[in-house]
N, C-alpha and C positions, 0 to 999 in steps of 0.2 A: 626082125628088130622092132621092139615095142615103140609105140608112139609116145613121145615126151610131151607133157603139157608145160609149155614155156610160159604162157601168159596165163597166170592163175591168181585169182583173188583169195589170199590166204586169211585176211583179217579185214574187218571194217568196223569203224566207230559209229555208233548210232545213239544219239542223245548222251554222249559222253561215256558209253559203255563199249568196250571193245569186244567184239564177237569173233570167234575163231572157228566154231563148228558150223558145218554147212547148213544144218537145220535151224540153228540159232540165227545165222545170217538171213535165211529166207524169211523166218518169222519176224525178224527185226524190221526187215525192209517192208514187209507187208503191213506191219503195225505202225511204221513211221508216219509222223505228222505229214499231211499233203500240202503244207503251206510252202515248201521249198520247190515243188515241181508244178508244171503248167496243169490247169484243170480244164475239163471240158463241161463243167457244169453251166447250164444256162444255154448250151448250144442244143438245138433240136435236130435230130436226125429222123428223116422219114424212111420207112422200109421201102426198098426198091420193088419187091414183090412178096407174095405170100410165102413162098418157098424159103426154107432156112438153108444157108449155106452149109456144106460139110465142115466139121471141126478143123480138118487138116487145112482147108483152104483159108480159114480165118486165123490160123496160128502164126505167131511170130516168135523170134528169138530175141530176148532183151539182152543187150551186151553193155556192161558198164565201161565207159571209156574215161580214164582219169583226165581231169581238167589240167593238172599239173603234175609233175614228178613227185613221187613219194606220197601219193593220195592215201589216206587212211580213212578219214571221215566219210560218211556216206554223201555229204553235200559236196565233196570234192569230185564226184564222179557225174558224168553225163550219160544218160541212157540212150541208147539208139536201138531201134527195132530192125531186125533183119527179116524181111518178108519173103515168102516163096515165090517162085516163078510164075505160077498161075495167077496169083494176085497182082503181080506187076503187069501181066498181059491184060487182066481185066482193067486195071487202072489206065493203061494205054488206050484201050478201046474207048473207054469213057471219055478220056482227054480228047481224043480225035473227034468224038460226037459232039462234045461241048464246044470245040473250036468252030463248028459250023453255026452255032447260035449265039456265041458269046458277043458278036458285033451288034446284034439286036438288043441285047440286055444291058450293054455298057454304053454309057453316054459318050458323045464325041469329045466332051470335056475332060474325060478320064483318060490320062495318057499312060502311065506306067503299066507294065505287065501285059500290054496288048501288042501282038505283032504289028509292025510297021508304024507304031507310035513311040515316041521317045518322051521321057520326062523333060528333056531339054527344050522340047517344043513348047511346053507350058511356060517355061521361063521366058522364052523368047516373045511369046505372045503378051505376057505381062509387061515386059520391057517395052514393047511397042505401044502398049496402052498407056504406060506412064510418059513415054516421050510424046505421044500425041496430046495428052492432057496438058503437059507442060508447054507445048508450043502453041496451044490454043488459048491460053491464059483464062480458061474457064475454071472457076473455083469448084473444088469437089473434094472428095473424101476417098482415101484409099486405105484399105485395111488387108493386112497380111495375117492369116491364121495358119498355125501349125498344129494340126489335129492329129494326135497320135494315139494309136490303139496298141494293145499289148503285143500282137503278133504281126504288125504291118512293117516291121524293119528287122534287119539282121545285125547283131552286134559284132 
């Protein structure tokens, strides 16, 4: 029994033009303006060693996932990358090695994303400081800042 492709991207609209041919879609995606997707410009990556990894280790499959039903325009899709098992194993090894030194690199005042620390702890500390200041009747200044970067939260 032949395999049936159930989830198939048959057409996509790029810059107002509907493309249906596989080669046209590929060329259109590659030529599309990069304003609508995240960029890694400005980030610096250091090479881990002199050796180059094999191409198969570094390869991923990009899969378009529709953001909503009936998606046709390229901007209506979210790209996810499916990476190979060896890459996942390497990432897990590096994660476990970083866990050993992250405590030395991250300040005690930084609470989220560190094991045994919770963001709620920071809120409780601030609450105690405010209560202490109010009870002591010492004039002071309190400033709350919400500094947000492009990738430090999930929508």
